[in-house]
MARDO-845153 format. One record per atom (N, C-alpha, C): x negated, y, z negated; atom name. Coordinates in pm, 1 decimal, always signed. Layout:
residues N
((X; Y; Z); CA) ...
END
This chain:
residues 148
((+1088.7; -884.0; -959.0); N) ((+1023.1; -898.5; -807.6); CA) ((+882.1; -854.0; -819.6); C) ((+868.8; -750.1; -887.5); N) ((+703.7; -677.1; -897.7); CA) ((+641.9; -740.1; -976.4); C) ((+698.2; -729.8; -1065.5); N) ((+600.3; -857.5; -1129.9); CA) ((+564.7; -913.9; -1117.5); C) ((+672.1; -1039.4; -1057.4); N) ((+629.3; -1180.5; -1034.7); CA) ((+504.1; -1157.7; -857.1); C) ((+512.3; -1051.9; -783.7); N) ((+422.1; -985.6; -751.9); CA) ((+255.0; -956.7; -804.8); C) ((+288.9; -904.7; -895.7); N) ((+178.0; -861.0; -942.2); CA) ((+128.9; -989.5; -1003.3); C) ((+174.7; -1071.1; -1087.1); N) ((+143.4; -1229.3; -1116.9); CA) ((+72.4; -1335.5; -1010.5); C) ((+138.5; -1305.3; -905.3); N) ((+84.6; -1427.0; -790.3); CA) ((-18.3; -1383.3; -692.9); C) ((-14.6; -1248.0; -689.0); N) ((-174.9; -1194.8; -650.5); CA) ((-284.0; -1196.5; -751.9); C) ((-274.2; -1214.7; -871.6); N) ((-349.9; -1273.3; -918.3); CA) ((-388.2; -1390.8; -961.2); C) ((-318.8; -1451.2; -946.9); N) ((-348.6; -1666.2; -935.8); CA) ((-445.9; -1680.7; -891.3); C) ((-485.7; -1825.0; -951.5); N) ((-619.2; -1827.3; -940.2); CA) ((-577.9; -1923.5; -780.8); C) ((-661.2; -2025.3; -711.3); N) ((-665.6; -2060.9; -586.1); CA) ((-554.0; -2180.1; -629.0); C) ((-605.3; -2226.9; -783.2); N) ((-557.4; -2338.7; -767.2); CA) ((-403.2; -2360.7; -839.7); C) ((-351.5; -2252.2; -893.0); N) ((-270.2; -2187.4; -906.6); CA) ((-145.5; -2158.9; -814.1); C) ((-223.6; -2068.9; -702.3); N) ((-177.4; -2045.6; -567.8); CA) ((-76.6; -2191.9; -514.6); C) ((-187.0; -2275.5; -518.2); N) ((-196.7; -2410.1; -471.1); CA) ((-75.4; -2494.8; -506.1); C) ((-72.2; -2503.4; -656.1); N) ((+29.5; -2565.2; -771.1); CA) ((+168.4; -2474.9; -750.7); C) ((+181.0; -2414.2; -754.3); N) ((+349.1; -2285.7; -749.6); CA) ((+349.6; -2248.7; -604.7); C) ((+306.3; -2288.9; -534.2); N) ((+321.4; -2243.0; -347.1); CA) ((+441.4; -2252.0; -308.0); C) ((+553.5; -2357.9; -354.2); N) ((+710.3; -2335.4; -337.2); CA) ((+788.8; -2262.4; -407.0); C) ((+710.3; -2214.0; -531.6); N) ((+764.3; -2093.7; -583.0); CA) ((+741.1; -1977.2; -550.5); C) ((+646.0; -1960.4; -499.2); N) ((+590.9; -1846.7; -428.1); CA) ((+631.5; -1801.8; -312.7); C) ((+642.6; -1917.7; -244.9); N) ((+715.6; -1896.0; -98.5); CA) ((+826.4; -1891.7; -86.3); C) ((+930.3; -1942.0; -201.6); N) ((+1069.0; -1884.8; -237.6); CA) ((+1044.9; -1764.1; -273.1); C) ((+951.5; -1695.0; -340.7); N) ((+1026.7; -1549.1; -399.4); CA) ((+928.9; -1472.6; -303.5); C) ((+880.4; -1504.5; -193.2); N) ((+856.1; -1429.9; -84.6); CA) ((+922.6; -1404.6; +0.3); C) ((+1027.4; -1502.5; +16.7); N) ((+1154.2; -1505.8; +131.0); CA) ((+1277.5; -1425.4; +48.2); C) ((+1277.6; -1429.9; -80.6); N) ((+1366.8; -1372.1; -125.9); CA) ((+1329.7; -1194.6; -145.9); C) ((+1173.0; -1175.2; -132.1); N) ((+1162.2; -1057.8; -148.8); CA) ((+1205.3; -1025.1; +20.3); C) ((+1143.4; -1069.6; +78.0); N) ((+1147.1; -1044.6; +242.9); CA) ((+1315.2; -1017.2; +273.0); C) ((+1401.8; -1069.8; +262.3); N) ((+1545.6; -1109.4; +232.4); CA) ((+1609.2; -969.2; +195.5); C) ((+1565.6; -929.2; +65.4); N) ((+1615.5; -757.7; -6.0); CA) ((+1550.7; -670.2; +32.3); C) ((+1457.2; -702.7; +122.0); N) ((+1357.5; -588.7; +168.5); CA) ((+1455.3; -480.6; +277.0); C) ((+1530.9; -500.6; +349.0); N) ((+1628.3; -425.6; +402.6); CA) ((+1705.8; -352.5; +357.9); C) ((+1779.2; -365.1; +197.8); N) ((+1890.7; -378.6; +98.3); CA) ((+1814.1; -304.8; -9.6); C) ((+1734.0; -253.9; -19.9); N) ((+1663.4; -230.5; -89.3); CA) ((+1745.2; -124.2; -182.4); C) ((+1766.4; -55.4; -290.8); N) ((+1882.2; +0.3; -331.9); CA) ((+1819.7; +169.5; -327.3); C) ((+1679.8; +233.6; -298.7); N) ((+1658.3; +351.1; -278.1); CA) ((+1461.3; +288.8; -246.7); C) ((+1419.7; +440.2; -165.7); N) ((+1279.9; +427.8; -161.8); CA) ((+1169.3; +357.5; -254.4); C) ((+1176.2; +406.6; -388.0); N) ((+1082.7; +365.0; -469.3); CA) ((+1076.2; +177.2; -466.6); C) ((+1223.9; +120.8; -489.0); N) ((+1247.0; -6.4; -508.7); CA) ((+1197.8; -81.2; -335.4); C) ((+1173.2; +11.5; -239.3); N) ((+1144.9; -81.4; -76.2); CA) ((+1004.9; -74.1; -115.6); C) ((+934.3; +26.8; -202.8); N) ((+806.7; +41.7; -172.1); CA) ((+758.3; -119.2; -257.2); C) ((+811.9; -84.7; -396.7); N) ((+775.4; -251.5; -467.2); CA) ((+807.4; -363.3; -422.9); C) ((+920.6; -359.2; -315.9); N) ((+926.5; -491.5; -264.2); CA) ((+841.1; -527.7; -137.4); C) ((+764.5; -396.4; -83.3); N) ((+679.7; -431.2; +20.2); CA) ((+582.4; -503.8; -54.2); C) ((+561.2; -416.8; -179.1); N) ((+478.8; -424.4; -252.6); CA) ((+392.9; -567.9; -290.6); C) ((+516.7; -628.0; -329.3); N) ((+576.9; -740.3; -421.2); CA) ((+514.2; -840.6; -290.6); C) ((+587.2; -868.3; -152.7); N) ((+585.5; -923.5; -57.2); CA) ((+421.0; -921.2; -39.2); C) ((+335.1; -840.9; -40.4); N) ((+162.5; -875.1; -15.5); CA) ((+133.2; -902.7; -133.1); C) ((+176.5; -890.2; -240.5); N) ((+135.2; -1007.0; -370.2); CA) ((+138.0; -1130.1; -336.6); C) ((+243.5; -1210.1; -296.0); N) ((+322.6; -1317.8; -265.7); CA) ((+192.1; -1359.8; -172.1); C) ((+185.2; -1271.6; -64.9); N) ((+83.0; -1330.9; +44.1); CA) ((-43.8; -1337.4; +22.5); C) ((-127.7; -1274.3; -119.8); N) ((-225.7; -1276.2; -183.9); CA) ((-286.0; -1137.1; -170.2); C) ((-274.8; -1051.4; -120.7); N) ((-334.8; -945.4; -64.0); CA) ((-375.7; -889.1; -191.6); C) ((-506.3; -885.8; -192.4); N) ((-564.4; -825.0; -320.9); CA) ((-552.3; -693.3; -376.4); C) ((-573.3; -593.7; -258.3); N) ((-586.5; -439.4; -273.8); CA) ((-434.3; -368.7; -260.7); C) ((-374.5; -436.9; -143.8); N) ((-219.0; -355.2; -118.1); CA) ((-71.5; -452.6; -210.0); C) ((-138.5; -545.0; -307.6); N) ((-34.6; -618.1; -340.0); CA) ((-29.7; -552.4; -471.1); C) ((-157.2; -438.9; -493.4); N) ((-168.2; -380.4; -584.2); CA) ((-168.8; -219.6; -611.4); C) ((-228.5; -185.0; -525.8); N) ((-232.1; -39.9; -499.9); CA) ((-84.8; +40.3; -409.4); C) ((-4.7; -67.9; -346.2); N) ((+41.6; +0.4; -238.4); CA) ((+143.6; +58.9; -305.5); C) ((+159.0; +130.9; -452.4); N) ((+308.4; +166.5; -539.8); CA) ((+232.4; +299.5; -530.7); C) ((+95.6; +353.1; -495.5); N) ((+58.0; +484.9; -477.6); CA) ((+177.3; +570.4; -435.1); C) ((+192.9; +485.1; -309.4); N) ((+310.8; +588.0; -218.0); CA) ((+403.2; +630.3; -308.1); C) ((+469.9; +497.1; -372.1); N) ((+565.6; +607.7; -530.1); CA) ((+535.9; +715.3; -634.8); C) ((+416.0; +708.0; -624.5); N) ((+343.0; +801.0; -744.8); CA) ((+365.5; +902.2; -672.5); C) ((+328.1; +927.2; -522.3); N) ((+334.9; +1032.5; -435.9); CA) ((+213.0; +1096.2; -391.2); C) ((+61.4; +1076.1; -468.8); N) ((-57.3; +1112.1; -444.3); CA) ((-158.6; +988.9; -514.7); C) ((-251.0; +1031.4; -457.7); N) ((-355.7; +949.3; -519.0); CA) ((-518.1; +1046.7; -469.5); C) ((-605.0; +957.7; -570.4); N) ((-686.3; +996.7; -605.2); CA) ((-823.5; +938.4; -520.6); C) ((-910.4; +976.7; -419.6); N) ((-987.4; +958.5; -336.0); CA) ((-1156.4; +982.0; -381.1); C) ((-1233.6; +970.3; -361.1); N) ((-1388.2; +1007.7; -349.6); CA) ((-1455.6; +987.9; -241.2); C) ((-1513.1; +1116.6; -184.3); N) ((-1587.3; +1127.5; -79.1); CA) ((-1681.5; +1067.1; -61.5); C) ((-1700.4; +940.6; +90.2); N) ((-1793.9; +847.6; +48.2); CA) ((-1957.9; +931.7; +33.0); C) ((-1971.8; +1052.6; +69.7); N) ((-2099.0; +1146.2; +108.0); CA) ((-2118.4; +1190.1; -9.5); C) ((-2020.7; +1305.1; -81.7); N) ((-2077.5; +1344.9; -153.2); CA) ((-2013.3; +1371.8; -314.2); C) ((-1939.1; +1265.5; -317.3); N) ((-1872.9; +1182.4; -389.5); CA) ((-1774.2; +1339.0; -441.8); C) ((-1723.7; +1397.2; -391.5); N) ((-1606.9; +1470.2; -446.1); CA) ((-1496.2; +1411.2; -504.2); C) ((-1475.0; +1432.5; -607.2); N) ((-1316.4; +1383.2; -621.6); CA) ((-1174.4; +1451.7; -558.6); C) ((-1088.7; +1398.0; -494.0); N) ((-997.0; +1469.7; -416.8); CA) ((-868.6; +1418.5; -494.4); C) ((-770.9; +1474.2; -487.2); N) ((-640.5; +1464.2; -543.2); CA) ((-551.9; +1466.9; -387.0); C) ((-513.3; +1391.1; -337.7); N) ((-427.5; +1391.2; -205.6); CA) ((-273.3; +1385.5; -233.1); C) ((-185.0; +1447.0; -212.6); N) ((-37.9; +1452.2; -197.4); CA) ((+24.7; +1344.9; -55.4); C) ((+76.1; +1267.2; -73.6); N) ((+159.1; +1155.1; +8.8); CA) ((+229.5; +1206.2; +69.1); C) ((+291.4; +1266.2; -50.6); N) ((+471.3; +1306.5; +27.5); CA) ((+433.9; +1423.2; +141.3); C) ((+321.8; +1529.4; +134.2); N) ((+292.0; +1631.9; +238.5); CA) ((+185.2; +1700.1; +252.9); C) ((+91.2; +1594.4; +213.4); N) ((-56.8; +1689.0; +227.2); CA) ((-88.4; +1686.9; +390.2); C) ((-107.5; +1863.5; +438.5); N) ((-113.2; +1873.6; +565.6); CA) ((-294.8; +1836.0; +572.8); C) ((-370.5; +1863.5; +459.8); N) ((-507.5; +1773.3; +487.6); CA) ((-560.9; +1695.3; +541.5); C) ((-417.3; +1569.9; +557.1); N) ((-434.3; +1437.8; +571.2); CA) ((-448.0; +1463.6; +769.0); C) ((-519.9; +1377.3; +855.3); N) ((-515.1; +1385.1; +971.9); CA) ((-406.8; +1232.7; +982.8); C) ((-285.0; +1225.8; +981.1); N) ((-170.6; +1134.4; +1051.0); CA) ((-228.2; +994.2; +1093.6); C) ((-207.0; +854.6; +1054.4); N) ((-254.1; +763.1; +1130.3); CA) ((-204.5; +591.2; +1053.6); C) ((-243.3; +522.7; +1136.4); N) ((-209.8; +371.5; +1094.2); CA) ((-317.3; +311.7; +1123.6); C) ((-415.9; +296.5; +1020.9); N) ((-565.9; +252.4; +1060.6); CA) ((-596.4; +112.2; +1073.5); C) ((-455.0; +41.3; +1041.7); N) ((-519.5; -145.7; +1033.5); CA) ((-356.0; -191.2; +1047.9); C) ((-391.5; -330.1; +1111.3); N) ((-270.9; -412.9; +1158.3); CA) ((-143.4; -378.6; +1033.7); C) ((-223.5; -424.9; +928.5); N) ((-138.6; -366.8; +786.8); CA) ((-30.2; -282.9; +836.7); C) ((-144.4; -147.6; +818.0); N) ((-48.8; -55.6; +828.6); CA) ((+36.9; -38.5; +899.9); C) ((+12.9; -44.1; +1042.2); N) ((+159.7; -94.5; +1154.0); CA) ((+263.4; -158.2; +1087.6); C) ((+204.1; -300.2; +1044.0); N) ((+350.6; -361.9; +1028.0); CA) ((+422.3; -282.3; +861.8); C) ((+358.9; -228.2; +782.2); N) ((+418.8; -167.5; +677.5); CA) ((+500.8; -70.1; +760.4); C) ((+388.7; +11.0; +817.0); N) ((+536.3; +125.5; +907.5); CA) ((+639.4; +61.4; +919.7); C) ((+647.0; -39.0; +1068.0); N) ((+754.0; -101.3; +1096.0); CA) ((+828.9; -136.9; +1008.6); C) ((+818.7; -177.5; +944.2); N) ((+883.3; -231.9; +864.1); CA) ((+1014.8; -123.9; +760.5); C) ((+930.7; -41.2; +755.8); N) ((+983.2; +134.6; +708.0); CA) ((+1091.7; +162.5; +762.4); C) ((+1043.1; +183.0; +897.7); N) ((+1084.1; +236.3; +1021.9); CA) ((+1255.0; +161.0; +1056.9); C) ((+1210.8; +19.7; +1045.5); N) ((+1319.9; -81.9; +1040.5); CA) ((+1455.1; -55.2; +985.5); C) ((+1396.3; -38.1; +840.3); N) ((+1494.7; -13.6; +742.3); CA) ((+1545.8; +131.3; +721.9); C) ((+1506.6; +245.6; +789.0); N) ((+1564.0; +343.8; +820.9); CA) ((+1478.3; +469.7; +696.3); C) ((+1382.0; +408.2; +652.0); N) ((+1277.6; +463.5; +538.3); CA) ((+1223.6; +547.9; +586.6); C) ((+1220.9; +656.1; +611.9); N) ((+1165.0; +748.0; +686.0); CA) ((+1063.7; +782.0; +599.4); C) ((+1099.3; +880.8; +474.8); N) ((+986.1; +908.1; +339.3); CA) ((+852.7; +822.7; +353.3); C) ((+897.4; +627.7; +338.0); N) ((+814.1; +600.0; +285.7); CA) ((+720.1; +557.4; +433.3); C) ((+802.1; +564.9; +545.2); N) ((+711.9; +557.3; +676.8); CA) ((+613.1; +657.5; +683.4); C) ((+659.8; +828.9; +671.0); N) ((+579.9; +907.5; +656.4); CA) ((+443.9; +898.5; +584.5); C) ((+464.5; +854.7; +437.2); N) ((+378.1; +861.5; +356.5); CA) ((+310.3; +753.3; +409.4); C) ((+299.3; +638.2; +435.9); N) ((+214.9; +530.1; +535.1); CA) ((+123.1; +630.2; +609.6); C) ((+198.2; +698.2; +673.0); N) ((+69.6; +720.9; +759.0); CA) ((+8.3; +839.7; +702.6); C) ((-1.7; +879.4; +541.6); N) ((-81.2; +961.2; +518.5); CA) ((-187.5; +911.3; +454.2); C) ((-143.6; +762.0; +369.8); N) ((-213.8; +691.3; +317.1); CA) ((-284.4; +617.2; +384.7); C) ((-256.8; +591.0; +519.3); N) ((-361.9; +510.2; +579.6); CA) ((-386.1; +604.9; +704.5); C) ((-399.7; +732.1; +684.0); N) ((-473.4; +844.3; +750.3); CA) ((-635.9; +849.4; +728.8); C) ((-660.5; +987.7; +795.0); N) ((-819.0; +999.3; +705.4); CA) ((-817.4; +1177.6; +703.8); C) ((-957.4; +1171.4; +653.5); N) ((-916.3; +1297.1; +575.9); CA) ((-1056.4; +1344.1; +601.0); C) ((-1080.1; +1482.3; +607.8); N) ((-1223.8; +1566.7; +593.7); CA) ((-1243.6; +1654.7; +459.6); C) ((-1369.6; +1603.2; +417.3); N) ((-1392.0; +1625.7; +272.4); CA) ((-1360.8; +1782.7; +289.9); C) ((-1336.8; +1827.3; +176.3); N) ((-1341.6; +2024.6; +163.1); CA) ((-1472.0; +2016.7; +141.6); C) ((-1487.3; +1946.7; +54.9); N) ((-1676.3; +2006.0; +21.9); CA) ((-1796.0; +1992.4; +116.4); C) ((-1836.6; +1868.2; +189.1); N) ((-1914.5; +1883.2; +263.2); CA) ((-1860.4; +1834.9; +432.6); C) ((-1720.2; +1812.7; +460.9); N) ((-1732.6; +1776.8; +598.3); CA) ((-1708.5; +1660.2; +605.8); C) ((-1771.8; +1579.5; +568.6); N) ((-1774.7; +1396.4; +608.4); CA) ((-1601.2; +1348.6; +613.7); C) ((-1606.1; +1286.4; +730.8); N) ((-1462.8; +1260.2; +748.0); CA) ((-1452.3; +1089.8; +737.9); C) ((-1340.6; +1039.3; +646.9); N) ((-1311.8; +925.2; +605.5); CA) ((-1231.3; +900.7; +584.9); C) ((-1170.0; +719.7; +617.5); N) ((-1034.1; +629.3; +637.2); CA) ((-971.8; +692.0; +440.5); C) ((-839.4; +727.2; +422.0); N) ((-817.0; +707.0; +286.0); CA) ((-785.7; +600.4; +222.5); C) ((-751.0; +519.9; +278.5); N) ((-720.1; +365.2; +290.7); CA) ((-791.9; +254.8; +229.3); C) ((-936.3; +288.8; +321.0); N) ((-1068.5; +255.7; +297.2); CA) ((-1092.9; +264.8; +187.2); C) ((-1069.3; +375.6; +132.3); N) ((-1174.9; +461.8; +1.5); CA) ((-1118.4; +414.2; -97.3); C) ((-966.7; +446.7; -93.0); N) ((-863.6; +388.2; -210.4); CA) ((-901.9; +246.2; -274.5); C) ((-872.9; +171.4; -133.2); N) ((-976.5; +32.0; -137.7); CA) ((-1113.9; -27.3; -199.7); C) ((-1170.5; +66.2; -155.6); N) ((-1284.9; +92.8; -168.6); CA) ((-1349.6; +95.4; -331.4); C) ((-1298.2; +223.5; -395.4); N) ((-1285.6; +254.0; -508.1); CA) ((-1245.4; +167.5; -588.4); C) ((-1103.4; +94.2; -592.7); N) ((-1008.8; +24.8; -670.9); CA) ((-1078.6; -109.5; -679.4); C) ((-1137.4; -164.6; -584.8); N) ((-1220.2; -300.9; -576.1); CA) ((-1374.0; -273.3; -510.9); C) ((-1471.2; -280.1; -603.1); N) ((-1595.5; -244.0; -584.8); CA) ((-1663.2; -337.1; -491.5); C) 
END
């Protein structure tokens, strides 16, 4: 399912239109299986594939940082590289910075995936750069670093 989500997110508009029925069927299958994911990792991959089927070019590719448990960001002011622990980084101010973050968090809570829900509050939280003191949104920074 994860591979299909990666393929769908990179599809051209013409291919998305041509295969709309197939993409929608895979989307429905992923949504249906989400509450029954075998573990937290599978849950995150299903969420990511759902976003891929929906055409989310950022989180259809980047959400699996939750499974990695860490993410590299760069301070937008001083360009300091910062490695963040998404499982227990006390430097991150917890938050849900967007409607998408709220949606994903609600899905994780509804499915009883507490660790995923907690990771999402870090991924979509804020950070103060330890080097220069600038405050920035982790997810926006990651999205900007990945997709200039």
